[in-house]
N, C-alpha and C positions, 0 to 999 in steps of 0.2 A: 411479810411479803411472801405468801405461800406459793404464788405462781412461779417465781424465779428465785432460786437460792444461789446459783452460781452462773457467771457469765464470762465469756471470752470476748474481748474487744480487739479486733484486728486493725491496727493502724493507730499510730500515736500522734496524729495531727489534730486539728481543731475539732473535727467531728468525733474522733475517738476519745480525746481527753474530756470533751464536754459530756459525752455519754458515760464515761467512767465516773465523773462527779455525780451525775444524776442517779445512776444505779447504786452507787455506794451509799447515798443518802437514804435509799430505800432498804438498806440492809443487805444488799446483794454482795457476795464475795466476787470481786472482779479481777481477772487476770488481763494483762495488756501485752501485746507483742507488736513490734515494729521492725520492718526489714532493715532499717538503717542502724548499723552498730553505734553510730555517734548521735543518733536522735537529732539530726540537724533540721533546720528550717531554711527555706530559700525565699528570696524576695526582699523587698525593701520596706515600704510602708503599706498600710492597709487602710482604706477608707471605711468609716463606721457610720452607718445610717441610724436613724431613730429606732426602727424595728430591731436592728442588731443590738443597740444599747438596751432595749427591753430584754433581749435574751441574756445579755451580760448581767442584768439585774436579777433575772431568775437563777442564773448560775452562781451568783454571789461574788462577781468580780468587778462590779461597776465602780466601787471605790478605788480599786487598783488602777482601773482605766483612767479615772479622774487624776490620779497621782502621776501616772507615767505617760499617758497619752495627751491628746489635745482636744478640747471641746470647742466647737464653733457653731454658728447659727445662721450662716448665709453662704451663698455661692456667688462670686463675682464673675462677670462675663467680660471678655476682652477680644479685640481683634488680634490677629497674629502679631502685629507690631507692638501690641501693648496698649492700644487705645481703649478706654473703658466703654463698654456697650450697655451694661445694666447690672443689676444685683437682684438676686432672688432670696428672700427671707425663708428660712426653714423653721416652721413651728415645731416645738417638741411634741412627742406623743403624750406626755404626761408632765405634770408640774415638777415631779421629782427626777426627770430625765433631761439630759442635755439634748439639743436638737440633732447633733451629729458630731463628727470629728474624725480623728485619725490616730493611729498608733503604729510604732515600728513592729513589723511582723515578728522579729526575734523576741521583742519584749512581751508581746502577747503570748508567744509560745512559752516563754519562761513562766509567766503568770499561771498559765494552765498546767504546765509541767510540774511546778511546785505543788499545786493542789493534787495533781494526779499521783505524785509520789506518796503523798499522805493518804490518798484514798484507795489505791490499788493494792490488792493482796500480793501481786507478783507482777513485775515489769521485766520483760525479757527483750533485749535488743539484738538486731541481727538475726531475727527468727521469722520464718514464714510458716504457712500451713502447707504440708505436703499432701494430706488426705483428709477428706471430710465425709462423714457418714452420719445419718440421723435416723432416729426411730421416734415412736410416739412419746417416749419418755426423756429423750435427750439427744445430744450430738457427741459423737466420738471424733476427736481431732488428733491427727499425727503431725507433729511439728518437724521442721527441718533440722532441729538439733537432736532428733531421735526420741524426744519425750512424747508422751501421749497425755490426753486429758479428756474428761467427760464433763459436759456443761449443759445446763438447762437452756441456755440461750447463747448464740454466737452472733456478734455484731460485726458486719463487714464495713469498716470505716477507712478503707485503705485507698481512697482516692480514685481519680478518673481511670487509672490503669489497674483497677482492683483485680487482684488475684482471687479474692473471695467471690467476686461476681462470677468469674469463670467456673468456680467450683459449684456454686449454687445454681447458676443458670448457664450451662455450656453454650446455649444458642443466643445469648444476649448480644445486642448490637454493640459495635465498636465505637469509640469516640470519633466524632466527625469534625474535620477541619473547617473553619468558618471563612477563611480568606484573609484574616487579619492577624497581626501580631501585636504584642504589648511590650513596650520598653519601660523599664523602671530604674531609677537611681535616687540617691538621697543627696541633700545639700543642707548647709546652714539655713535657718529660717530668718529672713530679714524681719524687722519689727512691723513693716507695713503689710506683711502677709498674715492675715488673721483668720483666714478660712479658705475654703476651696476656691481656686481660680481656674477658670476654663478659657482656653483660647480657641476661638471658632473661626472657620472660614478658610483655613489652609488645607492642603491635601492630607496633612497629618493632624489629627486631633490631639491636643496636648493640654496638660493641666498640672497644677501642684496642689498639695494638701498638707498642712501642718500635721505632724504626727508625734511631736513632743514639744516641750517648752522652747527648745532651741534647734529643732530639726524639721525638715519637710521632705516630702518625696515627690518626684516628678513621675508622671505616667504619660505615655504617648502611644497612640494607636496608629498603625499604618497597614495598608494593603500589601500583601506579599504573595508570591507564588507558592504553590504546594511544595513541601519538602525544603523550604528555605532554611538554611542553617548558617551560622557564623562562628568562626573561631572566637573563643572567649577573649583572647588578647586583642582582637580587633573591635570589640564592642564599644569601648569609649570613643574611638575615632568615628565609628559609624553613627553613634548617637549624636555626636557633635555635628556631623554632616547633616543629619536629618533635622536638626533644630536650627540650622542656619536661617537667618532672616527673622526669627522670632525676637520680640522685644519683651519688656516687662520681666516678670519673675521667671519665665521660660528662658529668656536670654541670660538672666542671672545664673540659673542652674547650668546652662550650657557652658558658660565661661568658668565654672568651677570644676568641670569634668577634666580629669587628668588621666594619664595612662595607668595610674594606681587606683582609679575610681572603680567601685563595684557596680557594674551595669548588668541588669538582668534583661534577657530577651526571650520571649516565649510565644511561639505560635499558638493561637487560640483555638481550642477544640471544645466541643460540647457533647453531652450525652444525656438522654432522657430515657431511662429504662421503663418500658411499659409495665404497668402494674400486673400482679403484685410484686413488691420488692422483697417478699419473704417466702420462705418454705415453712415446714413445720417448726423448725427450731433455729432457723437462720434469718437474719434481716440485714439489708443493705441500707446505709444512710449516707448523707452528705454527697460528695462528688462520686462515690461509688454508684449512686443511683441517679443523681441529677446534677451533673457538672455543667456550669454555666460560664459566661464570659464576664468581664468586669463592668459591662455597660450600666448595670443597675447597682453596682457596689454591694452585692447581696450574697456572694458565694459563701463567705464565712458565716454570715448571719443565718442563712438557710440551714447550714450544717448544725449550728447551735440550736436553732429552733427544732430541728429533728430530735435532738437529744432531749430538749425540754418536753416536747410533746410525747416522746416515748415514755418518759417518766410519768407523765400524767395518765396515759392510758394503761400502763402496767399497774399503777396504784389503784385504778378504778374498775378494772375488768375482772370477771370471774373465771376467765380462761385465757390462755395465750392466743388462741385463734381469734377470740373477741378483741383482745388488745391489738393484734395485728390489723384486724379489720378497721378498728377505730383510728389507728395510726394512719392507714392509707386514706381513709375518708378525710382526715384533717390535713394531710400533707401532699397528696398527689397533685391536686388541681393548683395549689399554691406554688409548688415547685415547677410544674409545667408552665405556669404563667411566667415565672421568672426566666426560665430557659428560652421559651418561645419569644417573649418580648425582647430579650437580650439579643437573640439571633436576628430578629427583625431590625433592631436598632443598628446592628452592624451592617446589615444589608443596605439600609438607607445610607449609611456613611460611605459604603463602598460605591454606591451608585453616583455619588456626587450631586444628587438632585436635592435641593433644599425645599422642604414643604413643611406643613404643620403636622405631618404624621409623627415625626420624631418627638417633638415636645408633648404631643398628645399621648403617645405611648408611654413616655416617661411619667407623665402626670397620672395616667391610669394605673401604672404599676405601683407608683409610690402610694397612691390612695388605697390600693388593694393590700399592700404590705402593712399599711398602718392599722388595718383591721385587727381585732383580737385573734390570737392564735387558735 
């Protein structure tokens, strides 16, 4: 691997850990930093689509997903009261891949973290970048703990509020609020819930997805005013209120929520950084470059795909600039499609007008994501 011998990965989330695995397999000595001293992960469950499972396979974690997550092959549709409307079968992308599924976000984090600990030369927590400077031969980094380092490549994988993005591109756009928020919580999985269940027709769009042999998570989207925030202690009661009137599995989850339940509330923001996402020695990936909403269940998958494609182009290019060019050619349009379609799906939901545009956009996006990387 003559192009890259050393790399710094900024961010210990899905994008950063996936990139660490890919680079280490190419023989790169990788250092990882994350600003959280506890290396925590927030959220409940995460929906996994076929394209994301393909990325799992490339990263070598598909078997662990099968062991700890939940595989499913259809989405069932219901009215808000729980009356069945229909069922959509989801064909697998390949014979050796499940159609889709779900996994607990902390479980996925630990799967990747255990691999990252084995692959990374150095992992430092509670550390950020204070200063970044690059030249034709490398990048000089000053860390918040006073240490310095020089690297052939610096990867900014530090999320939608990326500090690295500000260092590489001081004039980069800021995240944009979409007008919606997402609620999430977990509950025991009844035997009858064997795949994604979506409840349509209410002001709040809600659904459940199994994410382990015995657990599922609930997700609910609602329109909110800008700067809406809630005290954490109030979240269980507020979610119960929003789910009043729902039947079926949504009503089941609502009735499980207690004051001790862990409920996550997040206003939805998006960001699509204009190309290029790189300088001479720095590159942004994942939410640092293209943060999306959950409408296509593709945020984690897109971050993992970034890592897989980066490994491909680094292994096949004769210069770093050529590798960056190939990366942008393979990633920008695909990421932009996910962000733009997700935003539009949210706009349709906010409008309250039912038309064939919503399912048409969903089908177009899923067909595009099923294409080879």
